[in-house]
VEXKOLVEX-952583 format. One record per atom (N, C-alpha, C): x, y, z; residue number from 1. Coordinates in Angstrom, 2 decimals, always signed. Example, Ala and Ser with C-alpha at 12.3 -4.5 7.8 and 13.67 -1.06 7.14 Angstrom:
! VEXKOLVEX-952583
<X +13.19; Y -5.69; Z +7.80; nr 1>;
<X +12.30; Y -4.50; Z +7.80; nr 1>;
<X +13.20; Y -3.30; Z +7.80; nr 1>;
<X +12.85; Y -2.25; Z +7.08; nr 2>;
<X +13.67; Y -1.06; Z +7.14; nr 2>;
<X +12.90; Y +0.03; Z +7.87; nr 2>;
END
This chain:
! VEXKOLVEX-952583
<X +137.07; Y +93.76; Z +279.44; nr 1>;
<X +137.50; Y +92.63; Z +278.69; nr 1>;
<X +136.12; Y +92.10; Z +278.08; nr 1>;
<X +136.00; Y +91.98; Z +276.81; nr 2>;
<X +134.98; Y +91.33; Z +276.13; nr 2>;
<X +135.06; Y +89.80; Z +275.94; nr 2>;
<X +134.13; Y +89.23; Z +275.33; nr 3>;
<X +134.36; Y +87.78; Z +274.93; nr 3>;
<X +135.60; Y +87.39; Z +274.13; nr 3>;
<X +135.76; Y +88.17; Z +273.14; nr 4>;
<X +136.70; Y +87.84; Z +272.23; nr 4>;
<X +138.09; Y +87.82; Z +272.91; nr 4>;
<X +138.31; Y +88.83; Z +273.81; nr 5>;
<X +139.69; Y +88.95; Z +274.51; nr 5>;
<X +139.73; Y +87.82; Z +275.52; nr 5>;
<X +138.50; Y +87.49; Z +276.24; nr 6>;
<X +138.53; Y +86.23; Z +277.13; nr 6>;
<X +138.66; Y +85.02; Z +276.50; nr 6>;
<X +138.29; Y +84.77; Z +275.45; nr 7>;
<X +138.48; Y +83.57; Z +274.69; nr 7>;
<X +140.04; Y +83.63; Z +274.27; nr 7>;
<X +140.66; Y +84.49; Z +273.82; nr 8>;
<X +141.91; Y +84.70; Z +273.55; nr 8>;
<X +142.70; Y +84.22; Z +274.59; nr 8>;
<X +142.42; Y +84.97; Z +275.73; nr 9>;
<X +143.29; Y +84.65; Z +276.97; nr 9>;
<X +143.22; Y +83.26; Z +277.38; nr 9>;
<X +142.06; Y +82.66; Z +277.28; nr 10>;
<X +141.89; Y +81.24; Z +277.62; nr 10>;
<X +142.70; Y +80.23; Z +276.85; nr 10>;
<X +142.68; Y +80.41; Z +275.57; nr 11>;
<X +143.45; Y +79.74; Z +274.63; nr 11>;
<X +145.07; Y +80.13; Z +274.71; nr 11>;
<X +145.24; Y +81.18; Z +274.96; nr 12>;
<X +146.77; Y +81.44; Z +275.11; nr 12>;
<X +147.42; Y +80.90; Z +276.42; nr 12>;
<X +146.84; Y +80.73; Z +277.45; nr 13>;
<X +147.23; Y +80.00; Z +278.49; nr 13>;
<X +147.45; Y +78.45; Z +278.26; nr 13>;
<X +146.60; Y +77.93; Z +277.32; nr 14>;
<X +146.61; Y +76.55; Z +276.82; nr 14>;
<X +147.89; Y +76.32; Z +275.93; nr 14>;
<X +148.27; Y +77.33; Z +275.08; nr 15>;
<X +149.44; Y +77.22; Z +274.19; nr 15>;
<X +150.54; Y +77.77; Z +274.61; nr 15>;
<X +150.60; Y +78.59; Z +275.56; nr 16>;
<X +151.89; Y +79.46; Z +276.01; nr 16>;
<X +152.12; Y +79.33; Z +277.57; nr 16>;
<X +152.98; Y +78.33; Z +277.80; nr 17>;
<X +153.22; Y +78.02; Z +279.18; nr 17>;
<X +153.83; Y +79.23; Z +279.90; nr 17>;
<X +154.64; Y +80.15; Z +279.24; nr 18>;
<X +155.34; Y +81.23; Z +279.98; nr 18>;
<X +154.25; Y +82.24; Z +280.16; nr 18>;
<X +153.30; Y +82.46; Z +279.35; nr 19>;
<X +152.29; Y +83.39; Z +279.52; nr 19>;
<X +151.41; Y +82.75; Z +280.86; nr 19>;
<X +151.17; Y +81.48; Z +280.81; nr 20>;
<X +150.22; Y +80.84; Z +281.80; nr 20>;
<X +150.93; Y +80.99; Z +283.15; nr 20>;
<X +152.30; Y +80.97; Z +283.20; nr 21>;
<X +152.82; Y +80.91; Z +284.46; nr 21>;
<X +153.17; Y +82.37; Z +285.21; nr 21>;
<X +152.69; Y +83.35; Z +284.35; nr 22>;
<X +152.84; Y +84.73; Z +284.81; nr 22>;
<X +151.58; Y +85.11; Z +285.93; nr 22>;
<X +152.18; Y +85.87; Z +286.93; nr 23>;
<X +150.88; Y +86.24; Z +287.85; nr 23>;
<X +149.55; Y +86.89; Z +287.14; nr 23>;
<X +148.40; Y +86.83; Z +287.57; nr 24>;
<X +147.25; Y +87.17; Z +286.94; nr 24>;
<X +147.45; Y +88.62; Z +286.45; nr 24>;
<X +147.93; Y +89.53; Z +287.41; nr 25>;
<X +147.93; Y +90.77; Z +287.06; nr 25>;
<X +148.77; Y +91.17; Z +285.94; nr 25>;
<X +149.83; Y +90.29; Z +285.77; nr 26>;
<X +150.69; Y +90.56; Z +284.36; nr 26>;
<X +150.03; Y +90.08; Z +283.12; nr 26>;
<X +149.31; Y +89.05; Z +283.31; nr 27>;
<X +148.48; Y +88.43; Z +282.28; nr 27>;
<X +147.62; Y +89.64; Z +281.75; nr 27>;
<X +146.91; Y +90.13; Z +282.77; nr 28>;
<X +145.86; Y +91.13; Z +282.45; nr 28>;
<X +146.48; Y +92.31; Z +281.78; nr 28>;
<X +147.70; Y +92.75; Z +282.19; nr 29>;
<X +148.46; Y +93.88; Z +281.75; nr 29>;
<X +148.83; Y +93.66; Z +280.34; nr 29>;
<X +149.35; Y +92.44; Z +279.99; nr 30>;
<X +150.02; Y +92.32; Z +278.75; nr 30>;
<X +148.92; Y +91.71; Z +277.59; nr 30>;
<X +147.79; Y +91.27; Z +278.07; nr 31>;
<X +146.56; Y +90.65; Z +277.24; nr 31>;
<X +146.32; Y +91.57; Z +276.11; nr 31>;
<X +146.03; Y +92.93; Z +276.34; nr 32>;
<X +145.69; Y +93.90; Z +275.30; nr 32>;
<X +146.73; Y +93.91; Z +274.15; nr 32>;
<X +147.93; Y +94.11; Z +274.36; nr 33>;
<X +148.87; Y +93.95; Z +273.32; nr 33>;
<X +149.01; Y +92.74; Z +272.57; nr 33>;
<X +148.89; Y +91.67; Z +273.38; nr 34>;
<X +148.98; Y +90.24; Z +272.60; nr 34>;
<X +147.79; Y +90.20; Z +271.79; nr 34>;
<X +146.49; Y +90.60; Z +272.27; nr 35>;
<X +145.38; Y +90.45; Z +271.53; nr 35>;
<X +145.51; Y +91.39; Z +270.28; nr 35>;
<X +145.80; Y +92.47; Z +270.39; nr 36>;
<X +146.13; Y +93.41; Z +269.11; nr 36>;
<X +146.93; Y +92.73; Z +268.07; nr 36>;
<X +148.08; Y +92.12; Z +268.65; nr 37>;
<X +148.90; Y +91.47; Z +267.60; nr 37>;
<X +148.07; Y +90.40; Z +266.72; nr 37>;
<X +147.24; Y +89.46; Z +267.57; nr 38>;
<X +146.32; Y +88.65; Z +266.87; nr 38>;
<X +145.37; Y +89.32; Z +265.81; nr 38>;
<X +144.78; Y +90.49; Z +266.36; nr 39>;
<X +143.81; Y +91.20; Z +265.46; nr 39>;
<X +144.51; Y +91.61; Z +264.15; nr 39>;
<X +145.94; Y +92.01; Z +264.31; nr 40>;
<X +146.32; Y +92.53; Z +263.02; nr 40>;
<X +146.96; Y +91.44; Z +262.22; nr 40>;
<X +146.96; Y +90.31; Z +262.54; nr 41>;
<X +147.53; Y +89.09; Z +261.90; nr 41>;
<X +146.53; Y +88.77; Z +260.70; nr 41>;
<X +147.21; Y +87.81; Z +259.85; nr 42>;
<X +146.44; Y +87.45; Z +258.64; nr 42>;
<X +145.46; Y +86.30; Z +259.17; nr 42>;
<X +145.66; Y +85.73; Z +260.45; nr 43>;
<X +144.92; Y +84.76; Z +261.14; nr 43>;
<X +143.42; Y +85.17; Z +261.55; nr 43>;
<X +143.38; Y +86.49; Z +261.63; nr 44>;
<X +142.03; Y +87.09; Z +262.04; nr 44>;
<X +141.15; Y +87.25; Z +260.86; nr 44>;
<X +140.75; Y +86.15; Z +260.25; nr 45>;
<X +139.79; Y +86.04; Z +259.01; nr 45>;
<X +138.42; Y +86.31; Z +259.16; nr 45>;
<X +137.91; Y +85.66; Z +260.19; nr 46>;
<X +136.39; Y +85.76; Z +260.51; nr 46>;
<X +135.60; Y +84.88; Z +259.44; nr 46>;
<X +136.35; Y +84.33; Z +258.57; nr 47>;
<X +135.39; Y +83.58; Z +257.51; nr 47>;
<X +135.37; Y +82.12; Z +258.29; nr 47>;
<X +136.02; Y +81.92; Z +259.39; nr 48>;
<X +135.86; Y +80.81; Z +260.21; nr 48>;
<X +135.71; Y +81.09; Z +261.79; nr 48>;
<X +135.30; Y +80.42; Z +262.61; nr 49>;
<X +135.20; Y +80.91; Z +263.93; nr 49>;
<X +136.19; Y +81.50; Z +264.64; nr 49>;
<X +136.05; Y +82.37; Z +265.51; nr 50>;
<X +136.80; Y +83.08; Z +266.23; nr 50>;
<X +137.85; Y +82.02; Z +266.93; nr 50>;
<X +137.45; Y +81.00; Z +267.53; nr 51>;
<X +138.11; Y +80.05; Z +268.37; nr 51>;
<X +139.27; Y +79.41; Z +267.27; nr 51>;
<X +138.74; Y +79.15; Z +266.15; nr 52>;
<X +139.80; Y +78.47; Z +265.07; nr 52>;
<X +140.71; Y +79.55; Z +264.56; nr 52>;
<X +140.26; Y +80.60; Z +264.50; nr 53>;
<X +141.38; Y +81.78; Z +263.96; nr 53>;
<X +142.41; Y +81.98; Z +265.11; nr 53>;
<X +142.01; Y +81.97; Z +266.46; nr 54>;
<X +142.89; Y +82.17; Z +267.62; nr 54>;
<X +143.81; Y +80.97; Z +267.65; nr 54>;
<X +143.35; Y +79.79; Z +267.40; nr 55>;
<X +144.02; Y +78.56; Z +267.62; nr 55>;
<X +144.92; Y +78.36; Z +266.66; nr 55>;
<X +144.67; Y +78.88; Z +265.20; nr 56>;
<X +145.66; Y +78.74; Z +264.11; nr 56>;
<X +146.84; Y +79.77; Z +264.29; nr 56>;
<X +146.40; Y +80.86; Z +264.84; nr 57>;
<X +147.30; Y +81.99; Z +265.16; nr 57>;
<X +148.34; Y +81.46; Z +266.32; nr 57>;
<X +147.90; Y +80.87; Z +267.30; nr 58>;
<X +148.81; Y +80.30; Z +268.39; nr 58>;
<X +149.59; Y +79.18; Z +267.95; nr 58>;
<X +149.04; Y +78.35; Z +267.18; nr 59>;
<X +149.89; Y +77.07; Z +266.64; nr 59>;
<X +150.97; Y +77.50; Z +265.72; nr 59>;
<X +150.72; Y +78.76; Z +264.85; nr 60>;
<X +151.79; Y +79.14; Z +264.07; nr 60>;
<X +152.77; Y +79.81; Z +264.99; nr 60>;
<X +152.44; Y +80.59; Z +265.75; nr 61>;
<X +153.35; Y +81.30; Z +266.69; nr 61>;
<X +154.26; Y +80.21; Z +267.49; nr 61>;
<X +153.74; Y +79.35; Z +267.99; nr 62>;
<X +154.22; Y +78.13; Z +268.63; nr 62>;
<X +155.27; Y +77.39; Z +267.63; nr 62>;
<X +154.79; Y +77.24; Z +266.40; nr 63>;
<X +155.63; Y +76.46; Z +265.35; nr 63>;
<X +156.91; Y +77.42; Z +264.95; nr 63>;
<X +156.61; Y +78.74; Z +264.95; nr 64>;
<X +157.74; Y +79.75; Z +264.84; nr 64>;
<X +158.77; Y +79.52; Z +265.92; nr 64>;
<X +158.32; Y +79.57; Z +267.05; nr 65>;
<X +159.18; Y +79.57; Z +268.20; nr 65>;
<X +160.20; Y +78.39; Z +268.27; nr 65>;
<X +159.43; Y +77.25; Z +267.85; nr 66>;
<X +160.10; Y +75.93; Z +267.76; nr 66>;
<X +161.16; Y +75.98; Z +266.70; nr 66>;
<X +160.95; Y +76.43; Z +265.59; nr 67>;
<X +161.87; Y +76.57; Z +264.40; nr 67>;
<X +163.06; Y +77.50; Z +264.91; nr 67>;
<X +162.77; Y +78.61; Z +265.50; nr 68>;
<X +164.05; Y +79.43; Z +266.08; nr 68>;
<X +164.85; Y +78.50; Z +267.02; nr 68>;
<X +164.20; Y +77.66; Z +267.85; nr 69>;
<X +164.91; Y +76.78; Z +268.87; nr 69>;
<X +165.73; Y +75.71; Z +268.11; nr 69>;
<X +165.14; Y +75.32; Z +266.98; nr 70>;
<X +165.95; Y +74.19; Z +266.21; nr 70>;
<X +167.24; Y +74.59; Z +265.55; nr 70>;
<X +167.63; Y +75.88; Z +265.41; nr 71>;
<X +168.60; Y +76.26; Z +264.75; nr 71>;
<X +169.91; Y +75.75; Z +265.54; nr 71>;
<X +170.96; Y +75.36; Z +264.67; nr 72>;
<X +172.15; Y +74.83; Z +265.34; nr 72>;
<X +173.14; Y +76.20; Z +265.60; nr 72>;
<X +174.27; Y +75.95; Z +266.14; nr 73>;
<X +175.19; Y +77.02; Z +266.47; nr 73>;
<X +175.62; Y +77.73; Z +265.26; nr 73>;
<X +175.77; Y +76.94; Z +264.25; nr 74>;
<X +176.25; Y +77.43; Z +262.85; nr 74>;
<X +175.42; Y +78.44; Z +262.25; nr 74>;
<X +174.12; Y +78.06; Z +262.33; nr 75>;
<X +173.07; Y +78.73; Z +261.77; nr 75>;
<X +172.80; Y +80.13; Z +262.59; nr 75>;
<X +173.27; Y +80.21; Z +263.84; nr 76>;
<X +173.02; Y +81.19; Z +264.69; nr 76>;
<X +174.14; Y +82.17; Z +264.38; nr 76>;
<X +175.31; Y +81.66; Z +264.18; nr 77>;
<X +176.54; Y +82.50; Z +263.85; nr 77>;
<X +176.18; Y +83.34; Z +262.49; nr 77>;
<X +175.57; Y +82.57; Z +261.61; nr 78>;
<X +175.27; Y +83.29; Z +260.34; nr 78>;
<X +174.27; Y +84.21; Z +260.51; nr 78>;
<X +173.22; Y +84.22; Z +261.46; nr 79>;
<X +172.20; Y +84.99; Z +261.66; nr 79>;
<X +172.68; Y +86.43; Z +262.38; nr 79>;
<X +173.51; Y +86.15; Z +263.23; nr 80>;
<X +174.02; Y +87.26; Z +264.03; nr 80>;
<X +175.04; Y +87.85; Z +263.16; nr 80>;
END
């Protein structure tokens, strides 16, 4: 694991309680896949610091999860 992946894992634990609550071996096993998702995302711009890119990615991911949780039953019926 290099510095980029390490930084990503540290920030991920701050923004994702589910990930942070996983046993360390499961975090380590899942990290490469999660980091690749970030690398392929439009947030991986490198025109700003790696820290800022990762932070924006995680904030967006968190916001999208909250939006999905805010749907009421009628909206869920429509989606399904």
